[in-house]
N, C-alpha and C positions, 0 to 999 in steps of 0.2 A: 414464530418469531421469539417466543419466550425462551427457547433453548439458546438462541444466539445471544439474547440479552443476558443470560446467566454466564456465558463465556466471556463477555466483554467486561473489562475493568471499569470501575466507576468513573475514573477521570476521562475515559473515552466517551462514556455515555453523557457526561456533563458537557464535554466539548461539542459533541454532536448536537445536543439540545441547544447550546449557545449559538452554534452555526445556523440552526434552523430558525431561531428567533431573530438573530441580528444580521445575518448575511456574511458574505465572504470577507469584505473589507474590515469589519469590526472584529471578526475572528482572527484575522492576520494581525491586527493591532494588538489584540489581547495576547495571543500565543506567540507572536513573532514569526520570523522567517524560518524557524526551525521546522515548522510544520511543512512548509513548502519544500524544504530540503529533504525531509523525511519521505514525503510523497514521491519526489523525484528519485531518490535512492531506491525506494520500494519498487517502482516501475522499472528502473534500470536493472536491478537484480532479477526481477521476475522475467523481464523480456530477454535478458541474457541467458537465463536458464531455458526458457521456452523456445527461443529461436536460434540459439547458438550451441549450447551444451547438449541438449537432448538430440538434435539432429546429428551432431558430431558423433555421439555414441551409437546412434542407429546406423549411420553410414560406416562407422568402424566395424560394427557387427556384420555388415554385409560385405566387408572388405573393399569398400569403394575407395578408401584412402590408404 
């Protein structure tokens, strides 16, 4: 776990600790809805790559499209 801790920026570590101590509601009050938007965009981009773009290129390689 120490390897991952070295890669993580300090502000991320601080916010994770704040979340663990105070919970979701207080974290959202402190950090605002930017965090929720960031999480939504992260998963939107990740899932788009995972479920749309990669299968498209695999299908294109096998001449399905």
